[in-house]
ROLOZA-856734 format. One record per residue (C-alpha): residue number from 1; x, y, z; residue in three letters. Coordinates in steps of 0.5 Angstrom, whole numbers, plus 2048, in hexadecimal, padded with zeros to 3 digits. Layout:
<recs>
  nr   x   y   z rest
 NUM   X   Y   Z  Ala
...
</recs>
This chain:
<recs>
  nr   x   y   z rest
   1 734 985 8CD  Unk
   2 73A 980 8CD  Unk
   3 73E 97F 8C7  Unk
   4 742 979 8C6  Unk
   5 747 977 8C0  Unk
   6 746 971 8BC  Unk
   7 74C 96D 8B8  Unk
   8 74B 972 8B2  Unk
   9 74D 979 8B3  Unk
  10 747 97E 8B3  Unk
  11 742 979 8B4  Unk
  12 73F 97A 8BB  Unk
  13 73A 977 8BF  Unk
  14 736 97D 8C3  Unk
  15 732 97B 8C9  Unk
  16 72D 97F 8CC  Unk
  17 72D 981 8D4  Unk
  18 726 982 8D5  Unk
  19 723 986 8DB  Unk
  20 71E 983 8DF  Unk
  21 718 985 8E4  Unk
  22 711 983 8E5  Unk
  23 70F 986 8DE  Unk
  24 713 981 8DA  Unk
  25 71A 983 8D7  Unk
  26 71D 988 8D3  Unk
  27 724 987 8CF  Unk
  28 728 98C 8CA  Unk
  29 729 988 8C3  Unk
  30 72E 98D 8C0  Unk
  31 732 993 8C2  Unk
  32 737 996 8BD  Unk
  33 73B 998 8C3  Unk
  34 73B 991 8C6  Unk
  35 73D 98E 8BF  Unk
  36 743 993 8BE  Unk
  37 745 992 8C5  Unk
  38 746 98B 8C4  Unk
  39 74A 98C 8BE  Unk
  40 744 98B 8B9  Unk
  41 741 992 8B7  Unk
  42 73A 990 8B4  Unk
  43 734 995 8B2  Unk
  44 72F 991 8AE  Unk
  45 72B 995 8A9  Unk
  46 726 990 8A7  Unk
  47 722 98B 8AB  Unk
  48 71F 985 8A8  Unk
  49 71A 97F 8AA  Unk
  50 71B 978 8A8  Unk
  51 714 974 8AA  Unk
  52 715 96C 8AA  Unk
  53 70F 968 8AB  Unk
  54 712 961 8AA  Unk
  55 718 95E 8AE  Unk
  56 71D 95C 8AA  Unk
  57 71D 962 8A6  Unk
  58 724 963 8A3  Unk
  59 726 96A 8A0  Unk
  60 72D 96B 89E  Unk
  61 733 96C 89D  Unk
  62 732 973 89B  Unk
  63 737 979 89B  Unk
  64 738 980 897  Unk
  65 73E 980 893  Unk
  66 742 987 893  Unk
  67 741 98D 892  Unk
  68 73A 98B 895  Unk
  69 73C 986 89B  Unk
  70 738 986 8A1  Unk
  71 739 986 8A8  Unk
  72 733 982 8AC  Unk
  73 730 981 8B3  Unk
  74 72C 97B 8B3  Unk
  75 727 979 8B8  Unk
  76 721 974 8B9  Unk
  77 71B 979 8BC  Unk
  78 717 972 8BC  Unk
  79 719 96B 8BC  Unk
  80 71F 968 8BB  Unk
  81 725 967 8B6  Unk
  82 72C 965 8B4  Unk
  83 72F 96B 8B2  Unk
  84 736 96A 8AD  Unk
  85 73B 96F 8AB  Unk
  86 740 96D 8A6  Unk
  87 747 971 8A5  Unk
  88 747 972 89D  Unk
  89 74D 977 89E  Unk
  90 753 975 89A  Unk
  91 758 978 89E  Unk
  92 755 976 8A5  Unk
  93 759 970 8A9  Unk
  94 752 96D 8AA  Unk
  95 750 96D 8A2  Unk
  96 74B 968 8A1  Unk
  97 74A 966 8A8  Unk
  98 743 967 8AC  Unk
  99 740 968 8B2  Unk
 100 739 968 8B5  Unk
 101 735 969 8BB  Unk
 102 72E 968 8BD  Unk
 103 729 96E 8BD  Unk
 104 722 96E 8C0  Unk
 105 71D 973 8C3  Unk
 106 71F 970 8CA  Unk
 107 726 971 8CA  Unk
 108 726 978 8C6  Unk
 109 72D 976 8C3  Unk
 110 72F 979 8BD  Unk
 111 734 978 8B8  Unk
 112 738 97E 8B5  Unk
 113 73B 97C 8AE  Unk
 114 740 981 8AA  Unk
 115 741 982 8A3  Unk
 116 744 97D 89F  Unk
 117 740 977 8A4  Unk
 118 73B 973 8A1  Unk
 119 734 972 8A5  Unk
 120 72F 96C 8A5  Unk
 121 72B 969 8AA  Unk
 122 726 963 8AC  Unk
 123 720 964 8B0  Unk
 124 71F 95F 8B5  Unk
 125 718 960 8B7  Unk
 126 712 963 8B3  Unk
 127 710 96A 8B3  Unk
 128 717 96C 8B4  Unk
 129 718 974 8B2  Unk
 130 71F 977 8B1  Unk
 131 721 97E 8B1  Unk
 132 726 981 8AD  Unk
 133 72A 988 8AF  Unk
 134 72E 989 8A9  Unk
 135 733 98F 8A6  Unk
 136 733 991 8A1  Unk
 137 72D 990 89E  Unk
 138 72B 98A 89A  Unk
 139 72D 98B 892  Unk
 140 728 987 88E  Unk
 141 72C 983 888  Unk
 142 732 983 88C  Unk
 143 731 97D 890  Unk
 144 735 976 890  Unk
 145 735 970 894  Unk
 146 739 969 895  Unk
 147 735 962 895  Unk
 148 733 960 89C  Unk
 149 736 959 89C  Unk
 150 73D 95B 897  Unk
 151 742 956 89A  Unk
 152 747 95C 899  Unk
 153 744 95E 8A0  Unk
 154 742 958 8A3  Unk
 155 73C 95C 8A7  Unk
 156 739 957 8AC  Unk
 157 732 958 8AD  Unk
 158 72E 955 8B2  Unk
 159 729 952 8AD  Unk
 160 728 952 8A6  Unk
 161 723 958 8A3  Unk
 162 71C 956 8A2  Unk
 163 71B 95D 89E  Unk
 164 720 961 89A  Unk
 165 71F 965 894  Unk
 166 721 963 88D  Unk
 167 727 968 88D  Unk
 168 72A 966 893  Unk
 169 72A 95F 892  Unk
 170 72D 960 88B  Unk
 171 733 965 88C  Unk
 172 739 962 889  Unk
 173 73F 95F 88D  Unk
 174 744 964 890  Unk
 175 74A 965 88C  Unk
 176 750 968 890  Unk
</recs>
């Protein structure tokens, strides 16, 4: 695996290094030792799948505030998506800034999203499946979010969403 820092501390792009031969390819998707060696120890305890049949589906911007804050490793295992991490850590020098990466089944890329950073994505093609590895386990009733188009963040999405949940569409504006 190759780890690349982004402009937001703790948000990392994780690229796979597939081994190929006549049979096809094999790639490691997660290894606690490699994450620790890269300075970002991460041992997932929960794995979830988001199925998205329609292009233009927007999910986000979601996070779990402390004490139930989560770290997530997110990747597209089918299809393609525009993935966004938004820093909501008030003490961070990149507070209210965002970064993005295109994740696809073809490129095998993942985004590591640390605690205190909101996450969302927009599917770029039909039948995009998103695999989440999470630690600690999700705690129902403690989820939170900010609106995908809140002017306080000025996230530049590649296109307007075609499908979004009422909850995600109506989060209030963020207050500093």
